[in-house]
C-alpha distance (Angstrom), angle and dihedral (degrees) to the residues before:
residue distance angle dihedral
M1 . . .
P2 3.82 . .
H3 3.80 117.4 .
P4 3.81 120.1 -118.2
T5 3.76 112.6 -92.1
P6 3.80 116.5 -122.5
P7 3.83 116.4 -114.3
E8 3.81 114.3 -79.4
R9 3.81 121.6 -104.1
A10 3.81 88.9 -140.9
V11 3.77 121.1 80.5
A12 3.77 134.6 166.1
A13 3.75 109.6 -70.6
D14 3.83 91.1 -162.2
P15 3.85 108.5 93.7
A16 3.77 89.9 -147.9
A17 3.79 92.6 58.3
A18 3.74 115.5 99.6
P19 3.83 116.2 -102.3
V20 3.75 119.1 -105.8
A21 3.76 114.7 -118.3
E22 3.77 116.6 -140.5
D23 3.80 96.8 -138.7
R24 3.79 104.3 50.4
G25 3.79 107.2 1.1
H26 3.76 137.4 -123.5
P27 3.82 114.9 2.9
R28 3.88 90.4 -128.9
R29 3.85 94.0 43.5
W30 3.87 94.4 123.9
A31 3.81 93.6 48.9
I32 3.83 88.5 47.5
L33 3.78 89.7 52.6
V34 3.81 91.4 53.9
V35 3.78 91.5 51.3
V36 3.88 98.0 48.0
G37 3.82 90.9 36.8
I38 3.81 92.5 60.7
A39 3.82 89.2 48.9
G40 3.78 91.6 51.9
F41 3.75 90.7 47.4
M42 3.80 89.3 53.3
A43 3.79 93.8 50.5
M44 3.74 93.6 50.4
L45 3.86 92.9 43.2
D46 3.82 89.2 58.1
S47 3.88 91.5 51.7
T48 3.87 89.6 67.1
V49 3.86 107.2 18.6
V50 3.88 89.5 84.0
N51 3.80 94.0 60.1
V52 3.80 96.4 80.2
A53 3.84 91.4 38.8
L54 3.86 94.4 58.8
P55 3.88 95.7 93.0
A56 3.80 90.5 52.1
I57 3.90 91.9 46.9
E58 3.84 89.7 49.8
S59 3.85 89.5 52.3
R60 3.77 100.0 43.8
L61 3.85 99.9 38.5
K62 3.79 96.5 34.5
A63 3.79 88.4 -122.9
T64 3.81 122.9 176.5
A65 3.80 125.2 -132.2
G66 3.82 88.9 -100.2
D67 3.80 90.7 52.1
L68 3.77 91.1 54.2
Q69 3.75 92.0 48.5
W70 3.85 89.0 55.2
V71 3.85 92.2 47.3
L72 3.81 84.1 66.1
D73 3.77 99.1 33.6
A74 3.80 98.5 46.9
Y75 3.75 89.6 64.4
I76 3.83 94.4 45.1
L77 3.82 92.2 44.5
V78 3.83 97.0 54.1
F79 3.86 94.7 32.9
G80 3.76 91.8 53.3
G81 3.81 98.4 38.2
L82 3.78 97.6 50.3
Q83 3.80 105.3 38.9
L84 3.76 94.6 92.5
L85 3.82 88.3 54.9
G86 3.75 90.2 46.3
G87 3.82 90.5 52.5
R88 3.85 90.5 51.3
M89 3.78 90.3 50.7
A90 3.78 90.9 52.0
D91 3.84 90.9 53.1
L92 3.83 95.2 46.2
L93 3.79 106.2 29.0
G94 3.76 99.9 35.3
R95 3.82 133.0 -80.4
R96 3.82 96.6 -117.9
R97 3.83 93.6 44.9
T98 3.87 91.7 50.2
F99 3.80 91.3 43.9
H100 3.82 94.6 50.3
T101 3.82 92.8 43.7
G102 3.79 90.0 53.7
L103 3.79 91.8 46.2
V104 3.80 92.8 53.3
L105 3.83 92.9 46.1
F106 3.79 91.1 48.8
A107 3.82 93.2 50.6
A108 3.79 94.1 46.2
A109 3.80 91.8 48.9
S110 3.77 90.0 48.3
V111 3.79 91.5 57.0
A112 3.79 90.4 47.1
C113 3.81 90.7 52.4
G114 3.75 89.9 50.3
F115 3.81 92.0 54.9
A116 3.81 94.2 42.8
G117 3.78 113.7 136.6
S118 3.75 98.4 -173.4
P119 3.84 137.4 32.2
T120 3.83 90.1 -110.6
V121 3.81 93.6 58.0
L122 3.76 90.6 46.7
I123 3.79 92.1 51.1
V124 3.80 92.3 49.2
G125 3.81 90.0 48.3
R126 3.76 90.4 51.1
A127 3.79 91.4 52.7
V128 3.85 89.8 52.2
Q129 3.77 88.4 48.9
G130 3.78 87.0 54.8
L131 3.87 90.3 52.5
G132 3.82 90.8 52.2
A133 3.80 91.8 48.1
A134 3.86 90.0 48.7
L135 3.77 89.3 58.4
L136 3.90 96.8 36.5
T137 3.80 99.4 48.5
P138 3.90 103.3 52.7
G139 3.83 89.9 35.7
A140 3.85 89.9 55.1
Q141 3.85 94.9 44.6
S142 3.75 92.0 46.5
I143 3.87 89.9 52.1
V144 3.85 88.2 55.0
V145 3.80 92.4 50.5
T146 3.82 90.6 46.8
V147 3.82 100.7 49.8
F148 3.80 96.7 43.1
R149 3.79 111.8 69.8
H150 3.76 106.9 163.4
P151 3.81 109.1 87.1
R152 3.83 95.2 -133.1
E153 3.74 95.0 44.6
R154 3.86 90.0 46.5
R155 3.84 89.9 54.7
V156 3.76 92.1 49.8
A157 3.86 92.0 47.1
L158 3.83 92.3 47.1
S159 3.82 88.8 49.4
I160 3.77 91.8 53.0
W161 3.80 91.0 46.4
S162 3.76 93.4 47.3
G163 3.80 92.6 43.7
L164 3.81 92.1 54.8
S165 3.78 89.7 51.7
V166 3.82 91.6 49.9
L167 3.83 88.9 47.2
G168 3.83 90.9 50.0
G169 3.76 91.9 54.1
T170 3.82 91.8 48.1
L171 3.76 99.4 45.2
G172 3.79 90.8 43.5
V173 3.78 89.7 81.5
V174 3.83 92.7 48.6
A175 3.85 91.7 46.6
G176 3.82 89.7 50.3
G177 3.77 92.5 57.0
V178 3.79 93.5 48.6
I179 3.75 93.1 45.9
V180 3.82 94.9 48.9
N181 3.78 92.6 46.2
Y182 3.80 99.3 47.4
L183 3.83 105.4 23.2
D184 3.73 125.3 12.1
W185 3.85 136.1 -75.9
R186 3.84 89.6 -103.7
W187 3.85 89.5 67.2
A188 3.82 87.9 64.8
F189 3.86 82.5 74.9
F190 3.85 102.6 28.7
V191 3.75 91.8 58.6
N192 3.85 90.0 70.2
A193 3.79 94.2 63.8
P194 3.77 100.5 68.9
I195 3.84 91.7 39.5
A196 3.86 90.8 52.9
A197 3.85 89.8 46.7
L198 3.75 93.0 53.4
V199 3.84 91.3 46.9
L200 3.80 91.6 49.6
L201 3.78 94.2 49.1
A202 3.78 92.0 46.9
G203 3.78 93.5 42.8
I204 3.81 98.6 51.9
P205 3.89 94.4 70.3
V206 3.83 96.2 28.6
V207 3.83 107.3 45.4
P208 3.78 114.1 69.2
A209 3.83 122.0 -135.5
L210 3.86 94.6 -111.2
R211 3.82 94.2 -169.7
P212 3.75 122.2 165.1
A213 3.75 113.7 -83.5
A214 3.79 115.3 -96.9
D215 3.82 92.2 -129.9
G216 3.78 93.6 46.8
P217 3.81 125.2 103.2
R218 3.80 114.2 -66.3
R219 3.80 111.4 -112.2
S220 3.79 129.4 -168.4
F221 3.76 129.8 -139.5
D222 3.85 91.3 -125.8
I223 3.78 94.4 -139.6
P224 3.85 95.5 -174.4
G225 3.80 91.3 51.0
A226 3.76 93.8 45.5
L227 3.80 93.1 50.4
L228 3.81 93.4 45.6
V229 3.77 97.4 47.8
T230 3.83 92.9 43.6
A231 3.77 91.3 51.2
A232 3.76 92.7 46.4
L233 3.83 92.4 49.4
L234 3.82 91.5 45.8
L235 3.87 90.0 52.3
L236 3.79 90.9 46.8
V237 3.82 94.4 51.3
Y238 3.81 90.0 42.5
G239 3.80 90.9 51.3
L240 3.80 90.2 52.6
I241 3.79 92.2 49.8
T242 3.78 95.3 47.4
A243 3.83 90.9 45.5
G244 3.79 86.9 60.3
E245 3.78 92.2 50.9
D246 3.89 102.8 36.8
G247 3.79 105.0 19.2
W248 3.73 133.8 -94.0
L249 3.84 97.5 -90.6
T250 3.85 97.0 48.9
P251 3.77 121.5 111.2
A252 3.85 97.9 -107.7
P253 3.79 98.5 59.7
L254 3.79 94.9 35.2
G255 3.75 91.4 51.9
S256 3.81 92.0 46.3
F257 3.82 92.1 49.4
G258 3.81 92.0 48.3
A259 3.79 92.9 49.2
S260 3.80 91.3 45.7
V261 3.83 92.1 52.9
L262 3.84 89.8 47.9
L263 3.82 93.9 50.2
F264 3.87 90.9 46.1
A265 3.82 87.6 53.7
V266 3.79 91.2 49.6
F267 3.82 89.9 46.3
A268 3.87 90.8 53.4
V269 3.87 90.6 53.5
V270 3.87 91.8 46.2
E271 3.87 90.9 48.8
Q272 3.79 92.0 50.4
R273 3.80 90.8 55.7
S274 3.82 95.7 41.9
G275 3.75 119.9 102.6
D276 3.84 89.9 -150.6
P277 3.80 107.8 23.8
L278 3.77 123.7 -161.0
V279 3.78 91.8 -126.0
P280 3.80 107.5 33.0
M281 3.80 117.2 -147.1
R282 3.78 89.1 -123.9
L283 3.84 88.5 69.7
L284 3.78 94.8 48.2
T285 3.81 90.0 52.3
M286 3.81 92.3 55.0
G287 3.82 102.8 103.1
S288 3.80 93.6 -163.0
L289 3.81 93.1 54.6
I290 3.79 94.4 48.0
S291 3.78 96.0 41.5
S292 3.82 91.8 47.8
S293 3.75 89.3 51.0
V294 3.77 91.6 55.3
G295 3.75 90.9 46.2
L296 3.82 90.4 52.0
M297 3.80 89.0 50.9
F298 3.82 91.6 55.6
T299 3.79 93.6 44.1
W300 3.83 94.4 49.0
A301 3.78 92.0 46.6
G302 3.75 89.3 54.4
Q303 3.82 96.6 42.9
I304 3.83 97.2 48.5
S305 3.82 89.0 49.6
V306 3.84 92.9 51.6
F307 3.81 92.3 47.8
F308 3.75 93.1 51.1
M309 3.79 99.4 42.9
A310 3.80 96.8 40.9
S311 3.85 89.9 51.7
L312 3.79 94.3 48.4
Y313 3.87 91.9 42.8
Q314 3.77 90.3 55.3
Q315 3.82 96.0 47.2
Q316 3.82 102.4 34.6
V317 3.86 102.0 32.7
L318 3.80 105.3 25.2
G319 3.83 93.0 34.0
F320 3.79 96.9 -127.3
S321 3.82 122.4 165.1
P322 3.83 116.5 -120.4
L323 3.79 89.6 -102.3
K324 3.84 92.6 52.2
A325 3.80 91.3 43.4
G326 3.80 90.7 51.6
L327 3.77 91.4 48.4
G328 3.77 88.9 48.4
M329 3.78 88.3 64.7
L330 3.80 89.2 65.5
A331 3.79 83.1 85.6
M332 3.85 83.2 76.6
G333 3.80 98.1 29.7
V334 3.79 99.4 55.0
P335 3.90 95.9 51.1
A336 3.79 88.7 44.0
L337 3.78 91.7 52.4
A338 3.84 89.8 48.6
V339 3.80 92.1 53.1
V340 3.81 93.7 42.9
V341 3.86 90.0 54.3
V342 3.84 94.3 53.5
L343 3.80 100.5 29.9
P344 3.84 96.8 82.8
R345 3.82 90.4 59.1
I346 3.87 90.4 47.0
V347 3.80 93.8 46.9
G348 3.78 88.5 51.2
R349 3.77 89.5 62.0
W350 3.82 104.8 27.3
A351 3.81 129.7 53.1
P352 3.82 111.9 -110.1
Q353 3.82 93.2 -124.9
W354 3.80 89.2 68.9
L355 3.85 93.6 55.4
Y356 3.77 98.0 49.0
P357 3.81 95.5 70.2
V358 3.80 91.0 52.3
G359 3.76 89.3 53.7
A360 3.74 94.6 46.3
A361 3.85 92.1 49.1
L362 3.80 92.0 50.8
F363 3.76 91.4 48.2
L364 3.80 90.9 52.6
L365 3.79 91.5 49.8
G366 3.77 91.4 48.6
A367 3.81 93.3 49.9
L368 3.85 92.9 46.9
D369 3.86 88.8 51.6
L370 3.75 89.8 54.5
T371 3.77 92.3 55.6
R372 3.81 88.1 80.6
L373 3.82 97.0 65.1
S374 3.81 115.1 137.1
A375 3.80 137.0 -170.2
H376 3.80 89.4 -115.1
G377 3.75 99.7 41.7
S378 3.75 129.0 111.8
Y379 3.80 132.7 -120.6
T380 3.81 93.7 -118.8
A381 3.83 95.3 52.1
G382 3.79 100.3 28.3
L383 3.79 109.1 37.4
L384 3.75 108.7 14.0
P385 3.79 101.4 72.1
G386 3.77 95.8 44.9
L387 3.84 95.0 44.2
G388 3.79 90.4 48.8
L389 3.81 92.6 53.6
I390 3.77 91.1 48.5
G391 3.83 90.0 47.7
F392 3.75 90.3 57.8
A393 3.87 90.2 44.2
M394 3.74 102.3 52.0
P395 3.89 99.3 69.3
L396 3.80 89.1 41.9
C397 3.81 88.5 58.1
F398 3.77 104.2 35.4
V399 3.82 99.8 42.2
P400 3.86 98.1 51.3
L401 3.79 91.1 42.6
L402 3.77 94.5 51.6
T403 3.76 91.2 42.2
M404 3.85 95.1 49.5
G405 3.73 92.2 43.5
V406 3.86 96.1 62.1
T407 3.81 101.9 24.9
D408 3.84 96.7 90.7
V409 3.75 96.5 35.6
P410 3.86 117.5 108.1
P411 3.81 108.1 -108.4
A412 3.78 90.8 -123.1
D413 3.85 87.5 66.4
S414 3.84 95.4 36.9
G415 3.84 92.8 108.2
L416 3.75 93.0 51.2
A417 3.81 92.4 46.4
S418 3.79 91.1 49.0
G419 3.84 89.8 49.8
L420 3.83 90.7 50.1
L421 3.82 91.8 51.1
R422 3.80 92.8 48.1
T423 3.78 93.7 44.0
I424 3.81 92.6 56.0
S425 3.80 89.7 43.5
Q426 3.79 91.6 56.8
A427 3.83 89.1 45.6
G428 3.77 84.9 57.7
S429 3.77 90.1 52.1
A430 3.81 90.0 53.8
L431 3.76 91.9 45.0
G432 3.81 90.2 52.4
M433 3.85 91.0 49.3
A434 3.82 91.0 47.5
T435 3.78 99.9 46.7
V436 3.83 115.6 19.5
I437 3.83 97.6 37.2
T438 3.82 91.6 40.6
L439 3.76 90.3 51.7
A440 3.80 91.5 50.0
L441 3.80 97.6 46.1
G442 3.84 92.7 40.5
H443 3.82 91.5 54.2
A444 3.82 89.6 48.5
K445 3.73 89.5 50.0
Q446 3.83 92.9 52.6
L447 3.80 91.0 50.7
T448 3.80 91.4 49.4
A449 3.76 89.9 52.8
L450 3.83 87.4 54.6
H451 3.85 87.8 55.8
H452 3.76 97.9 -104.9
P453 3.84 112.5 155.3
A454 3.85 110.7 -91.2
K455 3.77 96.3 -117.4
E456 3.75 93.8 48.7
A457 3.82 91.6 48.4
L458 3.77 91.7 50.4
A459 3.79 93.3 47.6
A460 3.85 91.0 49.0
G461 3.85 88.9 48.4
F462 3.75 91.7 52.1
R463 3.76 90.8 49.6
W464 3.81 89.5 57.0
G465 3.84 88.3 47.2
F466 3.78 91.9 53.9
V467 3.81 90.5 48.2
A468 3.83 87.9 57.2
T469 3.87 89.4 45.4
S470 3.81 87.1 54.2
G471 3.73 89.6 55.8
V472 3.78 91.4 52.1
A473 3.84 90.5 48.8
A474 3.82 89.8 49.6
A475 3.81 90.5 54.1
S476 3.78 89.3 51.0
L477 3.83 91.0 50.6
V478 3.80 90.7 53.3
L479 3.77 90.5 50.0
S480 3.83 91.7 49.8
L481 3.85 89.6 55.2
F482 3.83 86.7 56.5
F483 3.82 88.9 57.1
V484 3.84 89.0 51.9
A485 3.74 93.9 47.6
R486 3.77 92.9 49.7
S487 3.78 91.5 47.7
R488 3.82 92.7 52.3
G489 3.80 90.2 47.1
A490 3.75 90.8 52.7
A491 3.76 91.7 49.3
R492 3.71 91.5 53.5
């Protein structure tokens, strides 16, 4: 069971803000959770809503296959590379200020994406969206950690916050199909603006400032460390993406990986000599934080692969329309919603480390079931059972991992810890794109070159991809058993 977290050294600097009680937390904590939860839902919704809209974007903007890849990757690249910096900004400049800045940036970039007249403008807009999300997400999660003090209430709040994020990613594919069919692909971006405006208007009077206390220890921004680790992470994620496009042994990914390793080494030296490092060693020695980060990497790698392959299989093998393919993803969305609804009550009574193995086992079973896809199969017999199992699994993986990752972190470092968790999560997304999906499409391409029918080649490629996804899920299950073993050891 997680230990109670000591009271935070940061309080609301605004005299009008309500005081924070040491027993339960901020008096408006549940209203605050609603506000930041909607924002987190929106950010995760946008990470997947574009998938179904890609064919329409290709047709309307005359985009190439490479352009479409970067429409997805530009968001992942910036979102993943800058979250650690966003978490540090939340800790030093104020959680509400960082959250609202990210929210405004995200909304403005969404409007720019909606009005994009060329693939280049759309890709740049997606990158700015990633920047806004990199500020918004760790700022929002650190607000939740800060305003909830009681350990049980904090676990429930974090499970609600994490569940909304998981639900946003799952329903994004469904929303994309509905938007493309009844409106236009541009509304996949326009829809963010009114949501962000409502969150901003509700958040100004509800969310307290939560700035560092004036009499607390002075902390620096660590500009050299921030620049080094951000550049190193960007190069790592870029290398993973280009490896998926060009191959692992080509100059671009090899150069990116080499430069990333070099910058990480320089970053380690700079941090050792810094009086106030960007990533304090006390965080790196927290086993729950590091283990949760690895678990999130595995889970995200598996999830992004399932979203991509299931969507393509429906449209290119089964011949579904974008709307029908989006609705087909309700096989994941409905079970995920059911788990999200009941999970806060379960987490309030059971430790998160006992839920993660259940989710990892269900994910493995679902991925194994999807390895039997065929070119002449049906949605009901081929996709539905596996997607349903994975839909139940995702909240049971994400929510415990995000909860365990920040529970034992001092609130003054909650933004940085949230950024670290999300950074490694997005690296997992890029890893899934670069390995599992490349394996699937590469195998399909080989079969096509041997004159196999296109649908049979694609179905065979997706089978290979789900075999690789099963391997990722198996690694996640092994890690979950480590959490259980450590918990039982601590209990004894």
